[in-house]
N, C-alpha and C positions, 0 to 999 in steps of 0.2 A: 733315603738319600743322605749323603754325608755333608755336614756342615763344617767348613774348614774356614777358620777365622784367626787371623793374626793382626795384632791384639791390642797394643798400646804403644805410646811413646816411651822409650827407655833410655835413660841417661846412665851410662855404665863405664865407670872408670874410677881410679883413685882420685879423690878430691871432688867427685861429682856433687857431693852435698852442697857445695858453694853455688850450685845452680838453683837452689830451692826457691829464692825469691823471684827469680826469672820465670821459673815454672808456674808460680803462683799467679803472676801477671798474665802469663800465657793462657791459663785455663780460667781466669777471671775470679780468683780468690782474693779478697781484700782484707778479710778479718778471719784467719783460720782458727779452728780448734785443734790444737796439737794433742794427739791421743798417744799415750806411751805408758810405761810401767815404772815402778819404783826402782827396779834394778838398772835400767837404762839411764834413769836420771841420776842414780847414785854414781854410776860409772863415768859420768861426765859426757856421755855420748849425746844425750838430749841437748845439752848446752851447744854442742857444735852445730846442731841443726838451728836452734834459736838464734845463734850468732849469724847464721847465714841469712836469716830473714831480714836482717838490717833494721829499718825503722817500720817495718810492716807490723800493725798491731796484731796481737794474738791472745788466746787463753790456752791454758794447759790443763788437760785431765791426765793425771799420772797414777790412776788407781786401777789400771787394767790388771785383773787377776791372771795366774798363769794359764788358766783355761777360761776364756772370756764367757761371761754370763749376761743373761738377759738383765739382771739387776745392774751390772756395770754399764750396760748400753743405756739404761734409763737415767743413770746418774749422769753420764757424759752428755746425753741428749739434753737434760735439764740445764747443764752448764753451757752447752751450744746455744740454746734459746735465750738464756739469761744474758749472755755476752754479745748477743746480736751477730753471732757468726754466719758466714756465708759459704763455708767449706771446711775441709778436714785435712790435716796432715797426720798420717801415722808414722811414728818413729819407733821401731822395735822390731820384735820377731812376729811370727804369725798371729800371736794372741792380740797384740796391739793393733795389727792391721785388720784382723777380723772384727775386733771390737769396734773400730772406726767404721768398717762396712755396715755393722748393725746400726750405728748411729746415723749413717748416710740414709738408711731406710726410715728409721724411727723418727727422724727430725722432719721427714718430708712426706710420710704416709700415715694414714689414720689407723687406729686399731692396734691390738696387741702384736708383738713381734712374731709370735708363732703363726700368725695368719700368712706370713710371708715365706714360711719354711717350705722347702722343696717337696717333702713327703706329704705336706698338707695341701698340695696343688698351689702353693703360693708364688712359684716363680713368675707366672704371667701377671701377677698383681704388682710387682716391682716395676716401676715406670721409670722414664727419663727424668723424673723429678727429683731423683736421688741427689743428695748433696754431693758436689764434686770432691774427689779425694786424690791426694798425692801420697804415695807410699814410699817410705824410706826404710828399707829392711836393715836391721843391725845383726841379724844371724843368717845363716846359709842353710835353710831348712825347708820351710813351707812353700816358698815361691808365691805366697799370697798377693805379692805386689803386681803380679801379672795375671792373676787368676779371677775368675768370674764369681767365685764362691767364697762363703764364709762359714765357719763352724762355730756355734754358739751354744752354751748349755742354758736351756730355757727354764722358766720357773718350775716346770713339773720334773726337772732333772734329766730330761732327755738331751742328748747331744745332737743337735739338728744342723743340717746344711741349708744354707740360703744361696740360691744360684740365679744370676741373671748377668747378662753382658752389660747391664748398666751399672753393675757394681765393680767392673774393672777399673782400677785407678786410672786416672786421666794421664799421670806420669808415674813411672817407677824410676826412683833415683837410686841406683845400685852402686854403692861405693864401698869397695872392699876394705878401705881404710877403717870403716867404722866397725869391722869385725876384728881387727888386729887386737891380740890380747884377750879375746874371748876365752873363758875358762875351758880346760880341755874336756871335761865332762859334757858341758853344754855344746862345745863343737862337735864331739863324737854323736851326741844324740840328735841334733839338728842335721848333721851330715847324713846320718843314716836315713833320716826322713827324707831328705833330697833323692838318696839313691833308691829308696822304696817307691818314690813317685816315679822316677825314671822307669823302674822295672814294671810297675803295675800298669802304667800307661801304655808301655810297649806291649804288654801282654793283652791288654783290652782288645776286644774283636772289632771295634769299629774301623771302617776303611778311612784311614788318613795318613798316608805316606809321608807327608811333611812332619807330622807329629812324631811318627816312628823314628824318622831321621834325627829330629831334635832330641828325642828321649834317649836314643842310643848313644849319641855324642855326649849328652849330659851324664849317662851312666859311666862312660869311659873317664870323663873328667873327674866326676865324684870319687869313683872307686880308686882311681890312681892317685889322688891328692888328699883324702881324708885322714890317712894316717900322718902324713906330713903336717896337715893343719892342726891335728890334735896334739902331736908331739911338740910342735914349735908354733905358738900363737901368733908370732910375728913373721912367719913365712909368707911373704907377699904374694908369690906365685901360687902357692897352695890355697891362700885365702880367695884369690881372684878366681881360681878354677872352680872352687867349691861353691862360690856365690853363683857363678855361671850354671853349674849343675842344678842348683836350686831353682834358679829362674827357668832353666830349660825343662825341668820336670813339670813345673806348673804351666808352661806354655803348651805342654802336651795333655794337660788335664781334660781338654775338651773331647778326648777319646773316652774318658771315663776311668775309674779306678777299679777296685775289686775287693776281695774278701779280707785283705790286710786292713784296709780302711773301714770296712763294715765292722770288723771286730775291734779295731782300736777306738773307733768313734764310740761304740757301745760301751767298752770297758772304761774309756775315759769318762763316760757319763755316770757309770757305776762308782768309779772312784777317781774324782777329779784331781787328785794328787799325782797321779801317774802321767809321766811325760809322753806326749803323743809320739814323737819321734822314736823314743826307746821302745814304746809298744810296737811299732811298725817293725822295728829290727827283730823283735822277738817272734813276730808272726810271719815274717817273710819266708823262712826256710819251709814251713809246713804248707803255706799257700802255693809256693812255687812247686812243691811236690804234687799238690792237688791239681794244679793248673796243667801239669805236664801231660795229663790225659785229655785235655780239651782238644777237639778236633782242629780248631783254629790255630792253636799253639803248635800242634804237630804238623800241620800242613805247611805253615810258614817257617818252620824250624826255629821258632822264636827263642827257645831256650839256648840252642847253640849259638844264636846271633848275639844274645846277651853274654854268653860265656866268652866269645871272642873280645867283646868290648872290655870284659873283666880280666883278660889275659888267662883264661882257662882253657882246657883242652876240649870240654864238652859240657852241654847243659846239665848233665847228671851231676856235676860237680858243684853246682851253684848253691844248694841249700848248706852243705858243709862249709863252703867258702865264706858264706854270710855268717855262720856261727863263729868261725874261726876269726873273722874280721871283728865281729862284736867283742870276743874275748880280748883281742889284742888292743882294742879301744878302751877296754875297762868297763864296758857295758855289762848288766846282769846276765847271768848264765841262763835265765829263763823267767817266766812269769812267777813262779813260786818264790824266787829271789825278790821279786818286787812286792810280795805280799798277797798275791792273787791266790784265792782258794777255790777248790772245786765246787764249793756250795754256791759260788757266784755264777757257775756255767749257765744255769737256766736264764738268769736275768741278762746275761751278756749275749746269749743266742737270740733271745726275743728281740733285743735291739738290733743285732746284726741282721736279722732277717727282714727288719723294717727300714734298714738304712738305705740311703739312695745308691751307695756304692755297691750293695749286694747284686743289683740288677745288672751291672756292667762287668761283672767278672766273666771271664771267658768260659767258665763251666758253672752251672747253677749248683749252689751248695744247699744241701738239705740240712735239717737240724743234726742228724747223725753225722754228717760231714763236718759241721762245725764243732761237734763234740771231739772228733779225732783231731782237728786242727789245734784245739785248745789243749788237748792232752799232749800232743807232740811239742807244744810251745812251753809246757810247764817247766 
């Protein structure tokens, strides 16, 4: 049976961050912990959010790493409790939002965080006791502001997913103005992350026509605006459409993802220095080729439908178009250029086979299939 759920309150416009205090009052947050990272703080974006809180008391945790960790969640949870906080505001990219979701669990649930991981059977253990969260994205990539999941590297170095509808932020404040001037390399990597989300969710086999429509529209917006946003960080129309593509990809997450993400989650755990969105861009061509043989993809002509949204003639053109786009955006030519070595393959594949996204790919991948995808992506 298909579960179709949409999703949370979204404030979307230039200047929307000014509604932050109002949204705190609406969801009952009187003393938030603001979770962010050093880059967002240094860029002055955090201060815009803090200014919007007015006289509302708050605490700040600004030590979120580029890939959120269980250790960071513990440190932020300790601050949350010490400061008597009653809710969370995440200001940043997917790392800050996912770290805040980890705190929402850890501050209100007993036991180690790993107990609540999806592949450990932890999703039903996450209850409505989670701390309320407002998400303010400052990049256009993960869409975590409207998603039910978080990805966190736990103490044993696995990169695990945590999923529950209780984790969906109570409000998503999507203000494209906060992304103006974002560096080109980060714009490109996060933008390709959003495009990967739209493509993988559209290829996922679950029956959810609304999610399919949202993903296709998001793909069209992201694909047609990512170069403009990367080339000119102050292109307001491009920034608005790229932020929408990011949000839309995550709204369609409920269909599931696939091998792009099972591989990037695993490799991101093996080497946390690697950027998730860049990894997705590297894996997409090989996974699209692999999925082209899936009966559900062929039956619904899903590659051709994606091609139309991308301005291509046929689905067979998609893998090369992705590689060409990555090159134009200045992203690496492949995994080897990112420092990935073949000696890592066994560990990457072990993690991919255990990842929650492995099970929702439209075609089941074997160990040998993953070897071929990795080789193609080098």
